[in-house]
TORKE-514541 format. One record per atom (N, C-alpha, C): residue in one letter; z negated, x, y negated. Coordinates in steps of 0.2 Angstrom, whole numbers, plus 5000, padded with zeros to 4 digits. Last residue first. Layout:
aZXY/...
% end
This chain:
l549360805236/l548860735236/l548460685243/e548860955230/e549060905235/e548860845234/g548761045220/g549360985219/g549560955224/s547861145223/s548561185226/s548861105224/a546561095216/a546861155214/a547761165216/d546460995226/d546560975218/d546861045216/k546161045237/k546660995239/k546961005231/a544961105234/a545461165235/a546261105236/l544160995231/l544361025227/l544761075227/a544160965244/a544460905241/a544760945233/a543561065253/a544161035254/a544360985249/l542161055244/l542661105244/l543361095246/q541160965241/q541560955242/q542260995244/n539860965234/n539961005238/n540560985243/q539160915223/q539660865226/q539860895232/r538861025215/r538460975219/r538560915225/l539861095212/l539461135218/l539061075219/a540461015203/a540861035209/a540261055215/q539461005192/q539460965198/q540260965204/h539461155188/h538961115192/h538961045196/h540661145182/h540661165187/h539961165192/q540661055172/q540961025178/q540961085184/r539661085164/r539361035169/r540061035173/w539861195158/w539561225164/w539661165167/d540761215145/d540761195150/d540461195158/p539761285137/p540061235134/p540261185140/m538961405137/m539461415143/m539461335138/a537861445129/a538061495135/a538861495137/q537161315126/q537461375121/q537961415125/t536961265140/t537561245135/t537861285131/l536061335140/l536461365147/l537161315142/l535061315129/l535461375132/l535761385137/h534961155134/h535161195129/h535361265127/w534361205147/w534961145146/w535361155140/f533261235142/f533461285146/f534061275146/r532561135135/r532861205131/r533261235136/a532461055143/a532861045139/a532961115136/t532161145159/t531861095153/t532461115150/h531861185171/h532361185168/h532161125164/l531061365169/l531161265172/l531761255170/r531161475163/r530961465171/r531061395173/e532261555152/e531861485153/e531661455161/h532761685152/h532461655145/h531861595146/l533161685163/l532661725160/l532461735155/h533861565167/h532961555167/h532761615167/t535161615163/t534661585156/t534161565159/l535561685175/l535461745168/l534961695163/e535761585182/e535261635184/e535061675178/h536861535175/h536161505177/h535761505176/v538061635176/v537561625169/v536861585172/v538161615189/v537861665186/v537561695179/v538461495191/v537761525193/v537661565191/y539861515184/y539161465183/y538561485185/e540461605194/e540161635186/e539661585182/l540561525204/l540161585204/l540161605196/c541561425198/c540761415200/c540361485199/p542661515191/p542061485190/p541361465189/l543161545205/l542861595202/l542461545198/p542861435217/p543261465212/p542861505208/w542161455233/w542161445229/w542661485223/q541761545245/q542261515245/q542661485239/s540861655239/s541561665239/s541861615240/l539461545237/l540161555232/l540561595233/e538661605251/e539561555250/e539861545244/l538161675246/l538561725250/l539161685250/s537061675233/s537361655236/s538061675243/l536061785223/l536661735222/l537061715230/w534561825212/w535061815218/w535861755218/i534361915200/i534461855204/i534561865206/r532661975193/r533061995198/r533461955200/r531562005183/r532162005182/r532662025186/a530061995191/a530662055191/a531462055189/r529861895184/r529561955184/r529962015187/i530961785189/i530761795182/i530261875181/s532061795200/s531261795201/s531261845191/c532961655203/c533161705200/c532361725200/t534661605213/t533861595210/t533761655208/g535961495221/g535561535216/g534961555213/w536461365226/w536661425223/w536661505223/r535261325240/r535261345235/r535961375232/t535161305254/t534961255250/t534961275242/k535461425261/k535761365266/k535461325261/m535961585256/m535561545257/m535661465258/q536061765259/q536361685263/q535961655261/k536461865248/k536061815252/k536361775256/i536461995234/i536961925238/i536561915246/g535862025218/g536062045227/g536261985229/w534962135205/w535462065208/w535662095215/a533862175192/a534362195200/a534662135199/a533762145180/a533362215180/a534062245186/a534762075167/a534662055175/a534262135176/q534862025152/q534962065155/q534262055163/a535361885138/a534661925144/a535161965149/g536161825131/g535661855130/g535161885134/v537261775137/v536861725135/v536061765132/v538161845131/v538161785129/v537661765130/p537761975138/p537761975132/p537761915127/e537961955152/e537361945148/e537261955141/w539361905155/w539061865153/w538261885150/k539962045158/k540261985153/k539861925149/a539262095167/a539662115159/a539662105155/l539461995177/l538762005173/l538662045167/l540461995182/l540261955177/l539761975174/g540462155185/g540962125179/g540862065176/p539562145197/p539662185190/p539962155185/v540362035204/v539762015200/v539562065196/q541362105213/q541462035207/q540862045201/a540762165224/a541462195220/a541462155211/q540162095230/q539762145229/q540262165222/l540961975234/l540561975229/l540362035226/q541462075244/q541962055239/q541562025233/a540562105254/a540962135248/a541162135244/r540461975258/r539861985254/r540362055251/r541661935265/r541461925260/r540861935256/w541362045274/w541962035271/w541862015267/r540461995281/r540362065279/r540762065272/a540861865287/a540361875280/a540261935276/l541661935297/l541861905289/l541461875284/v540961985304/v541561995302/v541662025294/l540261875310/l539761935307/l540361955302/a541161795315/a540561775309/a540661825306/r541361895326/r541961885322/r541761825314/q540161865333/q540361945330/q540961925325/a540261725336/a539661755333/a539861835328/s541261715345/s541361685338/s540761705334/t541361905352/t541361815351/t541361775344/a543161975355/a542461985351/a542261915352/g543862045365/g543361995366/g542661985362/l544462175356/l544462135362/l543962105362/p543862175337/p544062215342/p544162165350/v544862095325/v544062105328/v544462145334/h545162035309/h545562075313/h544762115319/l545961915303/l545361935303/l545561985310/h546861835287/h546861885293/h546161905295/l547161705282/l546661765280/l546761805288/e548561635271/e548361665276/e547561725276/g549161625260/g548861555263/g548661585270/a550061795260/a550061725257/a549761655262/g548361855266/g549061855265/g549261775261/l546861965265/l547261925264/l547861905265/h545862045279/h546262055274/h546661985273/v544662125287/v545062065284/v545462115278/q544062225302/q544462215295/q544662135292/p543462325314/p543462245311/p543962265302/r544262475320/r543962465315/r544062385312/g545162455335/g544862505330/g544362465325/a546162345347/a545662405345/a545762435339/q546262185344/q546462235344/q546062295343/e546462015339/e546062045344/e546562115347/h546561925325/h547161975328/h546562015334/v546861755320/v546461815322/v546761875325/c547061675302/c547361715308/c546961765310/l546461535295/l546261615298/l546861645303/r547461475280/r547361475287/r546961545291/l546461435267/l546761485270/l546861455278/a546261355252/a546161335257/a546661375262/q545161455238/q545861425240/q545861415249/g544161465234/g544361415230/g544861375233/q543961605237/q543861585229/q544161505230/y544161545252/y543961595248/y544161565240/y543861445265/y543861445259/y543661525258/h544661415281/h544361455278/h544561455271/t545361335296/t545361335287/t544861365287/e546061385311/e545561355306/e545661355299/g547161465317/g547361375316/g546661365311/t546061575327/t546761565324/t546861495323/a544261545326/a544661545331/a545561545327/y542861515321/y543361595318/y543561595323/h542361405326/h542461425328/h542661495328/l541461275313/l541761355314/l541761385323/a541361105313/a541261165315/a541561225315/p541861015294/p541961055302/p541761105305/a540760945285/a541060995286/a541261005294/p540660765285/p540360825285/p540860895289/t540960705267/t541160695275/t540860775278/r539460605260/r539860655261/r540360675268/q538460515260/q539260495262/q539660555262/q537460575262/q537460545268/q538260515267/f537160645249/f537160675255/f537560625262/a537160545242/a537760585242/a537660625248/a535660475247/a536260445247/a537060465247/q534860565240/q535160565249/q535860535249/h535060535229/h535160635230/h535260615239/k534360445227/k534960455223/k535360505228/r533160465233/r533560405235/r534260435234/i532560535225/i532560565230/i533060515231/w532560475212/w532960535212/w533260555219/s531660365217/s532360355214/s532760415213/q530360455219/q530860415223/q531560395221/k529560495210/k530260535212/k530460475218/r528360435212/r528560405206/r529360465205/l528360445225/l528360365223/l528760385215/v527960595224/v528360565231/v528860505226/v526760625219/v527560645214/v528260615219/e525960545227/e525960515220/e526760535218/r525960615238/r526060555238/r526460535231/i525360755235/i526060745236/i526560685235/t523960695230/t524860745224/t525360715225/a523560655244/a523760635237/a524060645229/e523660795248/e524160745250/e524160695245/t523260935236/t523360865240/t523560825240/t523661105236/t523761025234/t523660985237/r523461225238/r522761195238/r522861135237/l524761305240/l524261315243/l523661245244/p526061225230/p525561255233/p525261255238/v527361155242/v526861135239/v526361195238/t528961095244/t528661135243/t527961135238/i529560945253/i529160965247/i528861035251/r531260915260/r531060945257/r530360955254/l532060775266/l531860815261/l531260845262/s534060775269/s533160755271/s532760795266/g535460745271/g534860735265/g533960735266/q536160805281/q535960725281/q535460725274/p536360935280/p536860905280/p536760825278/p535460995265/p536160985271/p535760985274/l534160915257/l534360975263/l534860955266/i533360935242/i533660895246/i533760925251/t531760965238/t532361015238/t532560955244/l530260985224/l530660925229/l531260985229/r528761075222/r529561075224/r529961035227/l527461125212/l527861085217/l528461085218/q526961305208/q527161225209/q527461185212/r526961415212/r526561375207/r526661315206/v526361465229/v526861475224/v526161425217/s526161515244/s526061525240/s526361535235/k526361345251/k526561415252/k526261445245/r526861225263/r526161245259/r526561345259/v527961085265/v527761165265/v527261185262/v528260945272/v527960975268/v527761045270/e529760845275/e529260905279/e528760945272/a529660655274/a529560725269/a529260765274/r530360495273/r530160565276/r530160615274/i529960355268/i530460425265/i530060465271/d529460225267/d530060245272/d530260305270/e527860275263/e528460215262/e529060225268/i527960415267/i527760395262/i528360345261/f527660545279/f527960495280/f527560445273/l527760725286/l527260675280/l527560595279/e527560835295/e527960805292/e527260755288/r527261035290/r527060955290/r527460895290/m527261175293/m527661135292/m527261075294/
% end
């Protein structure tokens, strides 16, 4: 990874075996990462950044205006989210198998005595993964006929900068583990978005047209994920002011 300054824009340049240059604005502060094919010249990188600087600055400003998410220690009293609901975490240290279950406005985390924050986080992540793995087959069965494309395989993984990805050649889609925190329509949107990539690899006009045909209200879910303000979304859903 190399650091490059273009006017006042700082960028991390990553050379990989990819087909095209990609710009990514990373949380939490909106740093710029540029992933480029191995033989891309510095002049080409500078040209693209200068051409896209309005887009870069706009998205960096959006990141910098966000309220930082509080650090999680997986202790009783913290707020955690599941399917768009803000839940109070209740940690139970006890003998037996680690498990998680939902209560009225609460998320109960059962862990062994002395479990560290990292161990508690792992138990909760495994539960989140299991919930998504149970939900996704039904969503694929619902949306594949609508989109007119079928995934050969799918999976869940931790992603820092994306909600989903699609491998066109393998016809495989990946979904972010973080989607378990968001309302179900947001998860559905990402499933439809990635299925649409099986028709069109890039975000072209044709891609957005196909997406709109399949899911006319995709923009509201896209905007919610893009703004990444889950706390505000949970308040709206509960009717709080």
